[in-house]
N, C-alpha and C positions, 0 to 999 in steps of 0.2 A: 977713836972712836966718839962718836957724839956722846952729852951725856945725856941720861935717860932723865922723864921728867923729874923725877923724882930725888935724881942725883942734883936737878935745878933746882928742886925748890927747897931742899934738905941744905942748899948753899946758902940759902936767903937770891935769891934772885926772880924775877916776879915774868913769869911765863908771858908772851900773845902770841895768842893761838885763834885760826880761825878751821870749821867747818864748811861743807859739802853735803850736798846730795848726788849720786849717784847718776848720770845723765841716761838721757834714753834712747840718744841715737848717734851717730858720729857728728851730729852738726851737734850737741850737747856734749858730748866728750872737748870738739876741740873749743864750744864756750869754757868747759871747766878749764880747762888747760892752761885757756889766754887767762882768764881767772887767777890759776894759783901761781903764771909765772911772772903777772905781775904783780905779786907779793914779796918776792924774791928780794928786791929791795932793801925790804923792811926786815929781812932778816928773824918772820917770826922763829919761834922758838917748835911750833910744832901745827902740823895740819891733820884735821882728819875728811872722812867720807861717812856719810851714814847706812847705814844697815835697812831694810826693807823686810817686808813682813812675808814673801813670797821670792822663792825662786831666783824666777828672773831679777829683781830686786838683788839682788842678795848676789847673783852672780854680772853683774852692772860693776855693785861695790868693788866687787874683786878686781876685772879687768881696771876700773879708774885707780885704786889704789895701785897697781903694778904698773900703769900708766905716770903716774906723780912719781913712785917712785926710779921709774925709769932715767927720770927726762930733768926732776928738780932737785937741789940739795938740801932735802927737807926731811924733815922728822914727821912718820906716819904715826897716826894714830888709826889702827882698823877699830870699823866697830864690831861688835858682835849682839847680836838679840835671842831669847833663848823661842820666844814665840814662833809654834810652828813648826819644828825641826824636833829631829828625834838627838839624843845624846851621838851616834855616831857621825848624822851631818855635823853637829854641831863641834865634835874633834877633826872632822878631815877640814873645814873650816879656820878650826886654828892653827892646825897643821900645815894652811895653802897660805895662811899668812907670818907661819915662821919661814917656810919655803920662799917666798917675797921678801924677807930682811925686815918683814914691819914687830917687833920685836913690845909697842905700845900697842893693848886693847881697851880699848872702853867696852864692858860689859855691863847689860841691861835686859830687863825684862822684856822691852818691846810693846808694840802694839799689836793687835789683832789687824786683820785687816780691816779698812773702813771706818780706822780713825781711833780715837783713844777711849767716846763712848760706845763702844763694841767689847758686851762684857769678856774677858781675859781668858780662855782657855789653856790650859796646862795640855803641852803634844801628850799621849799614852806614851808614849817614849819619850818625853824628853825631861825638861826641867821643867820645876817646881816657880821658880821665882830668881830675883840677878843673886842673891846672896847663892845659891846654887852656882848659878855660871860663872858667877869669881873661883872656885874655887875647883869648878871644872879647868878653866882657864893657866891658875895657877898653876897642876898638876898637872899641863900639857908641857913646861919650859920656865925661863927664867922671864914669865913676861913682865912688864912697867903695867899694873892695872887698872883703870880708872873706870866708877862708876856715876850715875846720876845721882845730883840733889834737885830737891824741891821750895822753893821759896816758896810759892803761891799754894796755899795747901786747899786742896780741894776740898769746895763745900761738905763730902761726906768724909773727907778725910779727918785725920786725928794727929797732931802734932807730934804727940810724948810718942806714937807709934811708927809717926813717921821717922824722927832720930833714934829709935829702937833700931830699928833696919837698916838708917845709915852704917850705923855703928858695929850693926851683922856685918856686913856688907866690906868693911873693913876686917874686924875678925877674919871674915876666911882671905883676906889677903889683899885686899884695894888700897894703892894707895895713895889714891885725890882723886876726888871729886869734881865734876863738874855741873854746876846747877844750869836747872829746864832755864832759858829768857822768863827777866822779870824788867818791871818800870818805875817799882820801888824801891829805894835804895835800906826802909826800914826792913823788907822784909828780909835780905839778903842778911841782915843783920839777926834779924831775929833766929835765923837759922842756925845761923856756926854761933850763936851763942845758946841754944839748945844744946848745939853741940857738942862747948864746953862744958856747959854745966855737968852733961851726964861723964865727962871724963875724956873726951876723945880731943885728939889733936888731931883729926884725916885734914888736911888741905881741901879748900872748899872754894873751886875757881869761877868769880861769876861770869855765865854766860847770859851776852850783851844781843839783842836782834832788832837793831832800825828800822822801826818800818817807814818805806818807803810808797809803797800804794793806801788810798782810801780800804779799797777792798779788802788788803789787813787785816784794818779791826776788827769784821766777828771771825775773821779765819783763830783771830790770834787768843782772841778772848778765849774759844772752843778747845783749844792748845793745850794753854795752857792751865783751863778750870777753874780761872776765876775772872770776874768783869776788869776791864784794862782801867785805870784809871780816870777818872775823870778829868785832871786836870790834861794829860796826854790828846786824848778822845777829843775833848774842846779846841786843844791848839793845832789837832790836822784837819778839823770839821772845817774850822777857819779859811782852809786852805784850800780847801776838797777842790772849789771851782777851777784850784794853776796845780797840775800834773807836776812841773818844775817846784812851785813851791811847798806842795805835800815833802815830795823827796828832802826837798832843804829842810823842811823844819822835822821833820822823820831823824833828820842826819845832827840838827842842833840838839833833840832831845836823848838820842844817845850817847853823842858826846858830854854832855853836863851828866847823865851818868854812872860814864866812864869816869868823868874826872871828880867825880861826889866818890866815887869807891874808889879811886887811889888816894885818897887822903886816909882810907883806914890801909891796917895790915892786910892788905889782901895778896891770896898770893899769885896773879894774875889778871888777865880777864880775856874770857875767848870768845871770837865774832862766830855767828850763823852767815852768813852770807848770801845762801838760797842759790849760788854759783853766779853771784855777780858780787865782784870785789870793790866795784867802787867805791860808797859810801862807806864800807868798814876800812877802805884800804884809806881813803885820807884821814875817817876817827882817828887811826892810831899814828896815821903822820904827824897829823897836832899836835896828839898826846906828846908822843916822843920828841916833837922839837921843841920842845917847853918844858920836857924835864933835860938839856943837852945842857 
């Protein structure tokens, strides 16, 4: 039986992993499966599929998860969000993951339909936050549970409160955390330093999402809740006239950050692929080649 992520991290092994989103149609599923299968030779430690804020997206997540589990020999982390669902619905999804052989779950509060700018509302028969979701997952069986961590503190946020929430999720049963994507090493270092100063040993896997199109710049700033670093924006804007050059610059920026992170005692690297594994596959292949 494959080791859990917790067991890998406890043994001191760095994990390398990739995240996908649920496809909208058969063509999208074919693209997703091609991207996943192209990663198999790199032997990632796990892959995951995101989980949306409405019923149709959730079913696509479960379908994609089942398809991956049936076709490739990779550990799968199933995503689960508390938004827009009753406790009974959440229990049913957790049990569906277990029935598909998925024993890892990333438990997230989730964003409302419409994105992170929409005020969050608790379902009348649901849960209040990710901490309660972690507790629910832990109560349904022997799952290895991951949670989210945020290197970019939202302007209206509080670093101390963020740390307290992350520790609360650990106490509720979380085994590891994966960060939202970020572009500055110091943001990750500060997050981990706050956590360690508060007495937590929770492994925090940094999440990376290379920018490959100029159109992503504004979207990424919206998703992270913080402005992108000027150095990143200027390098990409300088190549804006050439789509291939933008892709290459974005890949280089992602590689540089990954290399900086691997100079630290990070537990691994998690790549957000946007269902196209080309750039992230190239980055990981370069990193692995340099460490053989």
